[in-house]
N, C-alpha and C positions, 0 to 999 in steps of 0.2 A: 428767806429760804436760801439754801446753799445752791451755788451753780451745779446742775446735775451733770455738766460735761467737765468734772474736776477729778484730780488725783491728789490724795492726802491734802485736800484743801485747796490746791491750786487747778487755776482753770488750765484745760486740754488746749484751748485756743487763745491766740494773741489778739491784739486789736484788729488786726487785718483779717482775721478770720483762719489763719493757719494754725497747725499744729505747733504749740511751745514746746520746743526740744528740752526745756528743762523739766517737762512733765513727763518724759519717757522713762521706762523702768519696767520691771517685772513685778515690782512692790506696789500695790494699791489696795485700797480699802473696799473690802465686799461685806454682806451680810449673809446670813443664811438662807435669804431669798433671792440673792444675786444669780445669775445665769449668764455663763461665759459661752458667747456664740464660738462654734469652731471656724467659721469662715473669718478670714483676715481680709480687712479691706486695705488694698494698696494705694500707693501715692500716685498722683495722676502728673504728667507733665504736657507740655507743648511738643507734639511730635508730627513729623510729616515723612512722607516716602521721599527721601532725597533723590532717587533715580528718576522721579516725576519732573525735577527741576534741573538735575544735571547729570550728564552720563559719568557713570562711577565705574572706575577700573580698580578690581580687587586682585591682588596677587602677582601684578606685574613688578618687576624691579624688587624683590624682596630682599631686604638687608643693605640694599644701596643707600647712599647718603644723598644723592642727587638724581633728579630725573631729566632728561633732555630729549626733547623732541625736535628733530631736525624739520625745518621747513624749507620747501624749494621755492625758489623765485626765478623768472625769466626776464631776460633783457634783450633789447634788440631794436628799439625805435619804431618808427612807423613801418607797417608793412609795404607802402609805396616808395619807401628807401631802398628797396630792392629793384627797383625799375631800371633798366639800363638800356642804352642807345646800342645800335648796331656797331659793334666791334669794342665796345666800352670795356675797360679792363678793371675799373674799381667796383668791388664786391662788398656791399654792407654785411656786417656780422650779428648774429645773435649769439646769446650766451645763457648759461644756466647758473644759477649760485645757490648755495646752501647757507641757511642761518640758524643756529641752535637757539632754541627757546628752552630756558632752564627753570627749574622749581626744586628748592631744597627738600629733603625727607626728615623728618622728625621720629626719634625712637620715643616709645611711651610705655610706661609700666606703672602700676598700681597694687596694692596688696590690702588684705583684709586680714584680721587676727581674731582668734577666740580661744578661751581656754576652756578646760574640762569642766570646771566650776559652772561657767556661764552655761554651758549646755545642760548639764544636770538642774541647774536651778530654773531654767526655761522650761524643761520637763516636768519638773514639779509644779510651776506657778501657772502654766498655760499650755495650750496646744501649739504654740507658735515654735517655728524651726528657726532659730537666729543664724545658723549656718547657710541655709537655704536663702535666707533674706539678705545675708550679707553678701553671697554670690549675686544675687539679681542687682543688690545696690552696685556692685563693681562693673557688671555688664552694662547698666544704666548710664552710669558716668563716662563709659566709652561711647555709647550712643549718642547722647546728648552733646558730647564735645564734639564728635564727627559732625552730628548736624549743625552746630554752630559755626564749625569751621567751614562747611559747605557754602554758607551763606555770607559769613563776616571774616573768613579766613582766621589765623593764628593772632591773638591780641598783640598789639604794638610791633606786628612784624610786617613790614611793606613787602616782604619777598614773599610772603604766603597768605595770598588774599583769597577771597570767597567770591560767590556769585554777584556780590552787591556792590563790592569796594575794590575792585581793580583799577589800579590808577591810570592805565593805558586807556581804557574805554573812555569814550567821547561822553559827555554830560550836556544834554539838551535843558536850559533853562527857561525856555520860551514857550514850549508846546503845552505844558500842563501848569497852569498858574494857580489852580486850586484843586481840590479834592475832584475827582471825575463825578462822583456820584452827587456833589453840590452844584454841578454846572447847569445852567438854564439850557432850554432846549437848542437856541442858537449856539450857544458856548460849545455844547456837546457836539453839535454838526461840524462846527469848525474844527474841533479835536479829532473827530472821526476822520474828516476828510484831509487831514493834514499828517497824521502820525506815520502812517506807512511811505509818504514821500520822504519824511525826515529819514527813515530807515534806509530806503532804497539809495537816496543820496549818499548817506553814509558809508554804504557798502560799495560805493563806486558803480551803481548801477548794475551789479553781478547778482544779488541774490534778494530774496523777501524773507521776511522771518517767520518762525512757526510757534513763538511762545510768547507770551505778554505775562509778567509777573508785577504783582502791585500789593500796597499794604493791605492787610486783611480787612481793616475798619473800612477802608474806601470799596473794598471789593463787596462786603455786606450791605453796603447801600444801593448797590445797583440793580436790586430788586424792583425798584420804583418804575412807573411807565416813563418811556423815553420822552413823551409830550402827551399834551392833553387830546392831540390829534390821533394819536396811537396809543390808547389806554390800556390795549392788551400785550404791548409788547414792551418788555423790560429793558433797561439800558444794557444790562449784560448781554441779552439775546441779540441786540440791535449791534453791538459792539463785535460780539463773538461771530454772528453770521457776515459782518461785512469782512471781517479778518480772514474767514474761511474761503469767502467768495472772490476777495480781490487778491489773495496769494493762491488761489486755486489748491487749498489743501484743507479737506475735511478734517484734519487731525491737528488742526491749529487749537491751542489751549490758552487760556485765559487761568492763571493759577495765583491764588492768594498766599502772602506769607508774613508773619508778624514781624519778622526781622527787618522788613523794609520800611517800618515805621522809625522815625528818627528817634524816637524814646526808646526803642529796643536795638539800637544799632551800635551800643558801646561807644557811643560819640564819634564814630567812624565817618557819619555825615550828620548834617544838622537839619536837613530838611527831608520829608518823605521822598522814598525813592522808588521808580518804577523801571523796569527793565525790558526791552523788547530785543529777542535774540533768536538765534537758531539753536536749537537742542540738538546739536551734532557733536559726537565725538572729535570730529575735525576741528571744530570751532572750540569747544572747550570741554575739560573732562576733570573730575576730582578722582585722585588717585590714592590707594590705601594699599601700599606694598605688602604690609602684614596685617591681616586681618585679626580682630580680636582673638587671643589664643590664651589659655588658661595652662598655667603649669601644673605639675603635681603638688598637692598639699604636704607641707613638710612640718616636722616636730622633732627636737633634739631631746625632748624628755618626756614625751605623752602626756604633756600637762598643757603646753602653750604649742598653738597652731598657727601656721601662716601659709596662706593662699595668694599666690602671685599671677598677676595677667599681664600680657604685654602686647605691642602691635607697633606698626608703623605707619604714618599718614603724611599726606603732602595737601597742598592746597589746590584749588581750582587754576588749572594751567590753561590760560585763554590764548590759542595759537592763531585766532583770527580776530583781533579786535574792533574790525570794521563790521563783523557780523553782530556785534552788540551795541546797544545803544541805552544809555541811562537817561532817564528824565527824573529831574528834581523840581519839587514844587518852589515855587517863587514867593509864596505867601505862608 
């Protein structure tokens, strides 16, 4: 029996269950009893709301080639250095300094092409609009690229990093020795009891976090009971409640992300990564100086058409690296 999912005798899907790109096209075998549905099934991708993880600036610094965030620092020693004796003439000094934090900006553009023949043949063969589909493909390419940028930065570019791979952020390799969902009750209690202290120490005792990002696979395993003593409380509920109460912040979020798994990291890190941080624009932000913009479609001969899109992007600028803390598995 022939494979029912085939075109001209070729399978629609490869060994992984994905569509075989060599099987695409308008021309395929049908019979007099074939019925072609009008609805087109679109392709799916891993997509998240970036703003839930990183504050996003859109439209600021349009067409610049660099973004500079000035940061203010104070100096002056101990308060008690200002103590004076009666008639003392020596006065201690305080000062203020400014340090620029820089991030480059990249220009981006891509295009799609189509011909009059392509449009007319599609109209004859099916109810599919190839021009509309090409436009969707162009926009999706931008969206998925910005998403990857937000978490892993620009490939091979250490000056434009993402949420998960900033070289300045401290990495703790002792707290999370294995996946949280696989910890015993005792191991989990030790982890919960120490993680906020790690962060507070890292921030020089100034602030507490409001976001914990972890690998999706581990996050999905947190639905099990925290212990046999408390079978009705999941590990996620316990961890989330602890974070909310101890930081006095009911908006504290635990968020999963697939990019935090080493296998999905583009080899930027070799062990699964967790991030505890403040989701604050002053702490970190992703800049998109020019959002996705489409130019007018062009043709020189009314036969061949060109559609161009352009934009500008930058990486995740971390202004307060002490308000972020990475955790890496040791196993």
